[in-house]
N, C-alpha and C positions, 0 to 999 in steps of 0.2 A: 572578505571572501577568502576561503582557504585555497591553497594551491592544489588540493587533491583532485578537483574536478577540471583542472586546466590541462593543456597539452594533450597527450594521449589519454583520452577519457576511458578509464577502465569500467565505468558504470554503464556506458552504452552497450546494448546488445540484447540478445534473446536468452531467456532463462526459463527452465521448466521446473515445476514443483517436484522435489525429491523427498522431502520429509516435512511433517507437520506435527507440532506438539501443542496440545491443549486448545486447538482451534474450536472444538465443540464448546469449551468454557467461554471463550471469547464471544462466540455467536450467541450463547445464552445471555451474555452481558448486554448485548444489543437488544433493546426492547422491540417487540413487534415482529420477530421472525418466527413464523409457524414451524412446527416440528418437521414437517415434510420438506420445507425449504431449507432448513438447517441440514437435513440429511443430504440433500442435493449438493449444497455448498461444501459439506465435508468430504463427499466422494468425488468432487470435481478435481481434475488435474490441470490447473491453469498454466498457460504459457504467458510470461510477461515480456514485453519489449520496452526497453527504456532508451530514449533518444533525446538529444539536445540539439536545437537549431538556434544558434545565437544565444539569446538569454531565455528562450522558451524551452521548457522541458515537456516531454510527453511520455506518460506511462500508459501502455495499452495492455489490458489483461484479456486474454481470450481463453475460453473453455467451452465445453459442450453446453454450458448454460448461456453463452452469449459473449458479447464484447463490451468492455467498459474502457473508455478512454478518458484520461485526466491530463489536461494541459495547464501549465502554470509557469510563473516566473518567481524566482526566489524573493521572498520578502513582500510579495504583493498578494492581497486577498483575492481568492477565487471561489467560485461556486462549485460544489461537488455534491454527490449523493452517496449516502452510506448503503451498506448491504440490506438494511431494513427499509430502504426507500426514503429515508428522511434527508431532506436537503441540508447542506451545511455551508457556512462561510469558513473557508480553510486558508491556511498559510503554510508555505514551505520554507525551510531553512536548511543550511548545510553546516555541518560541524565535523571537520576532518573527513573520515570515510563514511559519515552518516548523512543521509538525506531524510529529514524529518517532516512529516505532514501532520499538522494539528487541525482537527476538524471540530468546529463548534456547531452542533445541531441547531437548526432554526426553531425546533419545537421545544427547546429548553432542556432536552435530556443531556446526559453526561458527555463531556468532551471525549473524543477518540483520538488516540495517538498511533501513528504508523511510522515506524523507523526502518529505513533501508540501510543496512550496513554492507558496504561493498568490499568483498574479499577478492582474491585473485581470480577464482573460478566460480564464485557463488555470490548470491546476494541473500543476506539473512534479514527477513522481514519480521519485526517484532510489533505486535498489535496489542493495544490495551484500551480498556474502558472500565472505569471504576476499579474494582479489584480483580477483574478478569483479564488475563493476559495469555497470549499465544506467540509461538515462534514458528515461522515457516521458512524452510530452506529451499532456495531455487538454484539449480546448477546451470552454469553457462552452457549454451549449446554451441 
């Protein structure tokens, strides 16, 4: 385990979306999202809350579209659901200032990677599936 997430944990907190690049391309890369739903997802302005209680992490995303909560422990498989509704077996790991979630869809579609890079006042979220990638910047509140 790295020392980045110990002591005063700069990753915990509330963050609001401030910038998004190529999110539409990423959403197109996820099979099964209708055009209307993609438009809703692109126009949403989510607030994410990241917290840690002992070994358990919790990432909660709230927007006008609803609430999604993801709880996990580093290195342990957990169940999750992608934006297209497909269930996954997922695993989280940390590498320096990065929290990485790897999602393996249960339907056999392509693996999805979500990397959170924690900066002093932001979290930079990089998403990828196949050759589609996006970056979303969230500012600390």
